[in-house]
C-alpha positions in Angstrom: -36.8 69.8 79.8 -35.0 71.5 82.7 -31.1 70.6 83.7 -31.9 68.6 86.6 -34.9 66.4 85.2 -32.3 65.8 81.9 -29.3 64.4 84.5 -31.9 62.0 86.7 -32.8 61.4 83.0 -29.6 60.5 81.8 -28.5 59.1 85.3 -31.3 56.4 84.8 -29.9 55.8 81.6 -26.8 54.7 82.1 -27.5 52.5 85.3 -27.6 49.7 83.6 -24.3 50.4 82.1 -22.8 50.2 85.4 -23.9 47.0 86.4 -21.1 44.1 84.9 -22.8 41.6 85.7 -26.2 41.7 84.5 -24.0 42.4 81.2 -22.8 38.6 80.9 -24.2 35.7 79.1 -24.5 32.5 79.8 -22.5 31.6 76.6 -20.1 33.5 78.5 -20.2 32.5 82.2 -19.6 28.2 80.6 -16.6 29.3 79.7 -15.0 30.4 82.9 -14.0 27.7 85.3 -15.8 27.3 88.5 -13.4 29.7 90.3 -13.2 32.3 88.1 -17.2 32.0 87.8 -17.1 32.9 91.5 -15.2 35.8 91.2 -17.6 36.9 88.3 -20.5 36.6 90.2 -19.5 38.1 94.1 -16.4 40.1 92.7 -15.3 39.9 96.3 -12.2 37.9 97.7 -14.8 35.7 99.8 -14.8 31.8 99.3 -12.5 30.1 96.9 -11.9 32.4 93.8 -8.3 32.9 92.6 -5.1 35.0 94.6 -4.4 38.1 92.8 -1.0 38.3 91.7 -0.5 42.2 91.1 -2.2 45.5 90.0 -2.5 47.1 87.1 -2.0 50.4 85.8 -5.1 51.5 87.1 -4.5 49.9 90.2 -7.0 46.4 89.6 -6.6 43.6 90.4 -5.0 41.0 88.5 -5.5 37.0 88.1 -3.1 34.7 86.3 -5.3 32.6 83.9 -4.8 29.9 81.3 -7.1 30.8 78.0 -7.7 28.3 75.5 -8.7 29.5 72.2 -8.7 29.2 68.0 -7.4 32.4 67.7 -4.9 34.3 70.1 -4.8 36.8 67.6 -8.2 37.7 68.9 -7.4 38.1 72.0 -4.7 41.0 71.3 -7.2 42.5 68.9 -9.3 42.9 71.7 -6.1 44.7 73.7 -5.5 41.9 76.0 -1.5 42.0 76.8 -0.2 38.1 76.6 1.8 36.3 78.8 2.5 33.5 76.3 1.1 31.9 73.6 1.8 27.7 72.9 -0.8 26.6 70.5 -4.3 26.9 71.3 -3.2 27.3 74.8 -2.3 31.6 76.2 -1.3 32.6 79.5 -2.0 35.9 80.3 -2.9 38.1 83.9 -6.3 39.4 83.4 -8.8 42.1 85.5 -12.1 40.2 86.3 -13.5 43.0 83.2 -10.4 41.4 81.2 -11.2 38.0 81.5 -15.1 38.5 81.0 -13.6 39.9 77.2 -11.8 36.8 76.0 -14.4 35.0 77.6 -17.1 36.2 75.6 -15.2 35.8 72.8 -16.0 33.6 69.8 -12.6 31.9 69.0 -12.5 31.4 72.9 -13.3 27.8 74.4 -12.3 28.6 77.8 -10.6 30.6 80.3 -9.2 28.5 84.0 -7.7 30.1 87.3 -3.7 29.4 86.9 -2.8 27.4 90.1 -0.2 27.2 91.8 0.4 23.2 92.5 3.1 21.8 94.7 4.4 19.0 92.8 6.3 17.0 94.8 10.1 17.2 94.4 12.1 14.1 93.8 16.1 15.4 94.0 16.3 15.1 97.6 
């Protein structure tokens, strides 16, 4: 096999691995709330996707999420940086790929976009 044929063959083998969306199982998608599903499906800033809360060291967008889980250690073991753990509720700032990773864990029940709801103030 010559070099160019080998290169083309190698690229064709790697191409499916480059598409994150093809690997998302229905079970994983069902764990995401509607806004995160939209973020994962279209991967753009259009529509009602959550606002970014910053960027990581690789210049990837971060999203504030609330994760409901049976075991926060599974999230840590997967390499996810968690902000707070209170019983089965975990808060974190994750990239799109990390959101999918968290949702793909068996111990995760749901992943929701953290919302900045404005509550009325009574101290006037």
